N, C-alpha and C positions, 0 to 999 in steps of 0.2 A: 503492501500497496504506501503509496505515493506521502509524500509528510508534507504539510500546508504550510502556504507561508504565514508565518506570523511576525511580532514586531518589539521592541521591544529600546530599552535607554544605556543607552553606551555608558559602565558607570566608570571603568576602570578604564584605561588604556595607554603600553606604554610604545610607546612614539622610535624609540630604538631599538628598541626589543619584535615588533613587528603584531601583536600583535595587545589584546584583552579582555573586558568582560562583558555583555548585554546582562541587564535584570530583564526577564519579561514581563511581556503590560501581565500576562496573565499570574504578576508573582508569586513563577515556578523557579525552580532553581537554575541557579545564573549558568550562561550558557557562553561558550567560550569560546570568542571568532578569530583567526586569520585573517592578512591583509588579503592576504592572495584567492581569500576567499569574496572580498569584495569585486566588483559590477561597475567596471568603468568610469572610476571616482572621480570627480573635477578636483577635489582635493587629498587629505593626507585624512582621515576619523579623529573625531575631536570626543571628549566628557559632555558628554549629556548629549551626544545627537543620537538620534528616530534613528535603529539600522532595521530595518527587514532582512526577513532572513527563513532555507529555509532548514528544521533540525534533524541534526541526522547523530543514531547513536552510536557510537565507536565504540570495536571491539570489549574495549572493557569499562564500557558501562557509561561509559563520557557522554553529554552532549557536545554538540560542539555546529555553526552557526555553518551555513553552506549558501551560494549563490548570494552570498548575502550584499547593497542594496544605501547606499546612507540618503535617506528624506532629506529632496530637495539639492544632493550634490550628484548626480547620477545626469549622466552625459551619455545619450544612445548613437552616439556619432564620431566614437574616438576614432574609427577606423573606418576606411572603404563600404566595409559592408553592416557598419552601425545600424543599419536600419534593418538588415535582416536580423542581425544578432539583439536586434531592441521587441525584433515581434516574436523570434523564437522559443518555443519552449524553456521550460530551464531545465537542463539535466537537474540528480543528487552528482554526480559525478565530472567536476569540472572539466570539463579537454576543450580546447581548442581545434581548427585543425591546421596539418601539416600547412605554413606561410611558405608555401611556394614561391610564387611571385617572390617577396620579400628576401629571399634564402640567395634567388640567384642572383639577385642587384648587389647582396652584400657578399658576397663568391665569384665575382667575377675577377676583380684583380686579385686576387688573392689565388686563386686558384690558377688561373693565365698567369702568375709571377711566379709559382709553384712550378708547376711542370717547365715552364723554361725553365729555370735552372736545375729542373732533371733532368732535361734535354743536355741542360749544359753544359753542367760537371758529369751527370751520372750520379748525381748521392741523389736518391728517394727521399732522403730523411723529413724535408720542408712535410709533403705529403701523408709522409706516414705518419706523422706530428697529427697533422689536422683528424686526420680517418682515426686510429687513436681518442688521443686526448679528445676530443668531439662526443665520441663516446662516453669515455672516462667520463664528462663537464655535465651529460644529460642524467647519466646513472648519478654522479651524484644528486644533481640539482629536485634534484625527483626522489631521492630518499632522503633528501634536505627538508624538504613539503610536508612528505610523510609523517618526520617526526615529529615534525610542527605540532598539526592535527594534534600528535596526541601527549603533546606538550614534553617531550621527550632531550635527551641534547643534541645544543643542532652542532650541523659542522659550519667549522669557523667562518666570514665574508672573506678573510685575505687563504683560503685556501682553495674557494669558486674562486677569485682572480688572478688566484700563483697559476691554476690550469689552463683557463679562459687563457692565458698569456704565454702560457707551453703550447697554444696553438689550437684551444677548447673553446675556442669562443662563438664560434658558428654551434658548435653543441649545446652553450648556453642559450643560446638567444634563443633558436630552437625550443628551449624546456622552457622560455620566458613565454611567448607568448601559446603555445603547447600547453603548461599549465601552469598557468596563467600566477609564476612563481618566479619573486623581485622585480616585477615590471614595474612599481607602482613605487619603492620605495627611492626617494632620488639621489640622496646620496649611492647608492648603491649603483644605479643607472649613471652615474657622472666617473663612475670609476670604468665601470661596463665598458661606454663607450669609446673613452678615453684609451684601452688598451684595445681596440677596435682599429681605431685613427692610429696609433701602433702600426700595428698591422700592415692599414691597408698603403700608410707613408714611409714601411719598407719594404714594400716588393715594386711601391713607384719607384723610388730610388732605383732602385735591382736592375727592368724593364730601360729605369734614362738611362744610367750609370754604368752600372754594374755589371752589365751581362758583355759590354764592352771590352774587358780584359779577359773575357775569355775566348776575343773573335782571333 
């Protein structure tokens, strides 16, 4: 049986850790809310916000909020497909479609540079790192979200960023879009996109100047 939409007041919010607790309008037990469960929020949550959500009971019997949104702070057109998402039925398990066009656009320059590097130097390490580290990073994102939902010990953000820097940034991007994890925290996104920019600039430099040394 699908849970019904409920509402409550956000009585606690730990912005640095990305989670808080909702006091349901019916006076029942507090409900855990993680930032990744907020739908198209136009701002960070604040205490006393009214939150609409679907209650989900975890295997340990604890209740958490799923597919939540902040009353008065929901943007249904944050992506080209926002009008479809806004009218779609919410799933009990939040997961987006694979962001194929965004992935293609982001990966053209790095993969072109890595492929050219491999053909020029006969060293496939960059391509191997991108493939392996993207899988590793995606898995770490998924594990971290699962732990957050169960209020368990989290994967340090520094570990995620190191994996992204080592070539897993594409896997991290896919995880952010598909799992809706780490995609709303501004400080995290700043570091993430800095890493992406470093990779793009490095391959641009290689394609423009570095390759001439091997001719």
